[in-house]
N, C-alpha and C positions, 0 to 999 in steps of 0.2 A: 514604469508602472509597477513592475513586480520586482523593483530593487531588493526591498523589506523579506518580501517571500524567497528571493533568490539568496540572499545574505542568511536566512536563519537554513534553509535546507542545506545549503552548504556545510555549515558544522555537521549536518548527519555524517558525513564522510569522515569526519573525525573522530566520531564519539565509538567506530567500532573497529577495534585494532585485532590482528593477531587470532581471528577466527579463521578454522577452516571450512566451517558451514554455519548459516545464519541458522538458529535456533528462537523459539518463543522468547526465551530468557534476553540472547545479548542482545534481541531486536525490540525488547522493551521501549528502553528510554528513546532509542531514536525515531521509534513511532510515534510517541509522546512529541518529542521536535515536530516532526511533520503534520500531527494533528494542531499543535499551536500556531504551526507556520500557516498553517490553511485557514482558522480561525481567524488570525488579525488580518489574514487579507481579505474578509466578509466574506468567505464562500459558505454556503448554505450550511448551517447544521446537519441536515440529513445526509446530506453531499459526504460532508465530512467524514461522518461515523460510516457510509457505502464504502468509500474512499480506503479506511482506514484497514477495514475489515477485508478488503479485497487483495489489497496490499501483503497484510500480514498471512492470507491464504496463499498468495503464492511465494510468499518470500523464504516461510519458515521449510525448512530442507535444501534452500538453493545452496549449490556448491559453492565454495571460491575458488574459482579455477584461473591458471595463468598470472598474468600480473597483478589482479586483478586485488583492492583489498576490499574486506568484508564491507566497507560504507560504500564502497561505489557498485558493489555486488545489489546492496540494496537501492541506491538510487536507480540501477538502473532498472530495477522491478518497478520503483517510483514512475519514471519516466516513461514504462509502456503502460501504466495502468493511469497514467495523467492523462497519454494519448488517447487512450480508448477514453475515457471521463468526456473530453472534449469532441467525441466525434470516430476516432480512428483513423480517417482519411479527408481530404478533401473534397467537399460535395459541387460539383459543378451545376451551372444555373442550367435548367432543362427549357431549351431552346429549340426543342424538334418537334417544333407545332408549325403550322400552316402561319405564313407571314401574314400581318406582323404580332410577334410573339409577345404579350402583354406583360409587364412587372409592374406590381401594385405596390407602391413604398408606402408602408404605414409605421405610426409612432407618435410620442409625445410631443408636446410644444418643447424648443430648446433642446432637443437630442442628437440636430444635428443633420434631421432629416433630410430638408430640401438641399444641402450641400451633397449630402450623399448619393442624391439621384444625381448630381452635375456630375460626381465624379466616379458614376456607376458608367455614366452614360459615355464619358471618358475615354474609360479602360475599355469598354466592349468594342469601341469606335478605333480605337488603337491597336487592341491585342486581338481582336477578332475582327478588324475591318467592316464593322456592322455599320449600317445605314439608320442613324438613331431617331428619334421625334419625342421630344419634351411636351409635359403639359402639366397644368396644375391646378387641380381640383379644391383647391384652400381658398375659399371662397372668405375664411373668417378675419384670417392675420392680414392686417393692414401691409400692403406691398410683398405680399407673400408671392404673388402671381410676375411682379416687377424683376424680384429677386431672382426666381428661377429663370426669366427672360435674359436677363443680365450674366447667369451664370453658364446657361448654353450659347449666347456667343463667346462668353470665353472658352469654353471647352471645345466650339465649333461645331455645334450640332444643331439642327432644327427645333423652332419655339412652335407649339400651337398657340396661338392667343386664347384667352378666357379674359369673365368678366368677372366681379363679385357678385352680380346681377345674377349670375345665370345658376342652375341647382348643378351640383358636383356628378350627378348623373347624367346630366345632359351635356357638360364637355367632357367626360369623359367618351362618351358614345360618340359626339361627333369628331374628338382624336382619332378616334378608332375608326371612323368612317373615311378620315381623311389620310391616313394612314395605310388602310387597305388602297385605296385611289393613287396613290404615289408611290405605292410598293415602297415601305418602308420596312427594316428587319425587326425593327423593335421599337415599341412606344412604353416609356416608362411613365407612369400617372402618380405625381406627387398628391398624396391626401392632406387634410385637415388633420393638425394635432392640436391638443387640450393641455391645459396644465395638469389635470388628473383623468382618469377613466372616468366617464359617464354615459349612462344609455344612448343619449341623440349620437354620440360619436360611435357607439357600437353599431348602432341601427344604419349611419349612414356610411361606414365601413362594409358594411353586410350588404349594404344594397348594392354599393359600387361594386362589389365582389361578382353579386348577382348577374350586374348587369354588363359585365366583360369577360367574365371568365379567364381571370388571367392564367397564364402560362405558371409565373410567380408571384407570391405573395410573399414579399421581404418587410420583417420587422426591426425598425432601427433601433438601438437601444446605448443608452449612454453607459460605458461601460465603469465609469465613474460613480455611478447612482448603485453598484452593488448589490444587496437583496432584492431592492425594491425593482432594480431591472428586470431581475427576475421574475416578480411577482406580477409586473405588468404584461410584459411575454405571455406568462401563463395566461392571462385575462384574457389577452387579445386572441390567444391560439383557442379559446371557447369558441368568440364571435365568429372568425372565420379561419378557412385550415391553412396555416403559415406554412410555408416550405422552406424558410430559412431565415437567419438571423442576420444583420449586419451592426456591427459592435463598434461603437465611435467612441474617440477619444482615447485608445488604449495608448496614446503617446503622453497624455495626461500622469500626476503624481499621486492618483488615488492607489485605493490595493488592490484592485485588478480581479476580484472575487467573481464577477459577473461574468468573465471569461469562462470560468473554471467550472462556474454552476448551472449557467443557463441552455448548454445542451444534455444534462442529466435531468432536471427539474422538466423541462419543456418538451424535450424529443425531438426538439425541431434543429437540424446542423447550423452549424455556425458558417455564414459561407463567406461572408466579407469582414477586413479590418478597417477601420479608419487610422492612419497612423499619423495624420499631420493636417493642418486647418486647409493647404494646398490641395489642388485640383486633381492631383495626380496623385495625393495620399490615400487612397482605397487598396488592398491588397488581396487577394484568396486569401482565406483561412487556412492556413495546415496545421492540424491540432499536433501533430509530430513537431514540427517546427515550434510552435508556440511553448510544447512542455519543454522542451530544449533551452528554448531561453529562459523560461521561469526555474530551470536546474543550471540556469550560468554556462551551458554548452554552449551557447551562441545558435544563430541561423544562418550560417554561410551560404547555403544556397538561395535564400531569399536576397542577401546579398551579390550573391553573384550574378540572379536576374536582374535586381536594379540596374546592376553597370552594363550588364547584356542590353537592356532597356534603353539607358541614358546617352553610355558614353558612345563619342562618335568614331569608330573602328578607323579610318584614316587616320585620324590623328593620335590615335592612338598607338597605331604603327608606328608613323612618323617619332613620337615621343621614343618608342622602343627604341627603333634604330638610333637615335640619337645618344639614348641611356647604354648601346653595345658599345658604340665607338666611343665615347667620355666627350663626343666635340657637339659645341652647335648648342647647347642647351641656354636658353635666355631667357630674361624676366617677360619674354614674350609666353614663352610656353611654361615658365610658371604659373602666369594670370591664367592661360588656358584649363592647366590642371586644376586651379581655383571652381572655375567657372565649371569643370565637366565634375568637380563632388559637389556643386551646388545644385547641380540636376539630380544626383541620387537621395537629394533631403538633408536637414538638418543634421548636424554633427551628432546630435544628440540620439536620432535615430539611426543612424549608421553604426553607434556604438555601442545600442542595444542588441544590435546583432552580432556581435562579434563575442567570445568566449570569453566569461567573466574576468580571467587572469589579463586578457589584452586589454580589454574595455577598462579595468584598474590603470593600467599602464597610461594606455591612450589619454584617460581623463588628466594626467597629468601635463600633456603637450597643452602650451598654450594656443590653441586651434580652435577657441571656441567661435559660435558663428559671427556674434560681434567682432573677432577680431581678423577673422577673416575679410571681413567687409572693409575694415578699416586697411589689412594689405592689399585689398583690389583697390582701393580708395588709390594708396600711394603710389602704385604702380599705371592707373591711370593718368596721374598727375604728372607723368615721366612721359617726355618726347621719344619717341619711335628710336632715336640712334642712343638716348638714354638705356631705354631697353635692351636693344642689343649690346650695348658696351657698358654696364653698370660700373665698371673702373672710371670712366671719365667724369662720376656723379660725385665733385668734392665738395667743399662747407657752400658758397653761396648757390648750388645747385641744389643740394640737401633743404637749404634756406626755400628755396621756391617751389619746392614739391612738399614739402610738409604745410608749407601755406595753402596751397592748392587743395590738398587732401585734408585739410584742418586736424594734422596733426604735429606732434613734437617733432623736433628733429631727432630726437632720441630715438623713436619709433620708427622713423626712416632709416636709422643707423642699424635697428633690430633686424628688419628684414634683409637690406643688404649682406647683413651677418649672415643668417638663417639662408641666404640664396646662396652665399659661398660655401657654406658646408655642405647645402644639397649638390651644388655641382663636386666637389670635392669626393662626395660619397660616390657619383655615376661614372666618378674616374674611376675610384677604387673597383666598382661592378665590372667597368671594361676590362681593368689588369686581372678579374677573378679574385681579387682581394676581398671575399666577404667577410671574413672573420675582422679584419681592418675596417669594414663598413661598417657590421653592428657596433664595433668600438666608436665610432664617428656618431651613429645615432644617438650613442648615450648623451653624446653633446646637446643635441637639439630635445632628445624626448629623456627628462631627467627621470621617469617614471620607469624605463625600461632596464635591468638588468642582464 
């Protein structure tokens, strides 16, 4: 989402050279570049003005010390102020109430609200071991109740049945009574969305709020809507006391201005960000990490957390042992690594969390999601013996494997060659030949230097 913004801001580092101190004069052009980058990203104009002013005040007089360049020193100031702009630090949910803690979810139609309800339920269940109950108070949209029931089953949480004939307030109160009786930790209420803000919608969400007094009232915002998303959040905040924002579709290709504007305009913290359409595609929003991603520094901490959450520790240790010895690495292991990587999300999602230079190099690698699926299909078409001993795969076997996977023989050859190169690299690591390994990686990853 932030590619264009990242590219423009990266130019700032190159515009300032050879200065020992940042001054009003030497940062003028760089700040102009920052201003244009933010406006192009659809950040609200008042936010841009305030942000640039604060960066100017903090940057002027800043000493350029150590190995930093003047441009890097200015980007350091931009990073700190951008972090502050988005809230400074992650704000957790306030669940320190008598159970069940009620989370009321609001938002316009089409922003991914119902999906976000299920994603949040899964996150709370898996990371905090909470017993979660879901209920839909959306009696207007066809199949809204059925959709949430299906999603609840997918993420493995309970669902409280409701029907379009009921009133939203009655549904919420009944679900609350059920949750208390059956000792649920959390009740998440999905409310109705509209195509636009209207008086009826505002009255309904206000009535729901008064009826259940939620611990958290989260407003779901489509990050691809830009400044419109900020305006709708501000309007809802007037109707009910919002406690947080959930930004969806941060994996989209829009300009991302909502992520940088919504906290400043509404004074409501961004608590979660939707990073994929899958039910595990919801992350806690960390302003500092997001600022690092916007400025091309990557988000390695989130990448590590993804790995810790999804990678099987025992299998990882077994693979590490094979790498250490340089022996026993088979196509079965190769396939296992593909599956582990898929659990961490799409390749695009992983690349976005890498520093810009590494991500650029990695994008040259032929490892797109579709290609990975084809690779896995080829391995699945092999017999167990072939996976253990790929050297036995000759012409006739290649034709059979290609036909089974629905690919060409050439693609089978490419996979076998890539696997052979990976084996060689592991043997180099086992022998301590790191420099040789890096040279070998250039053969697989043309973008690496």
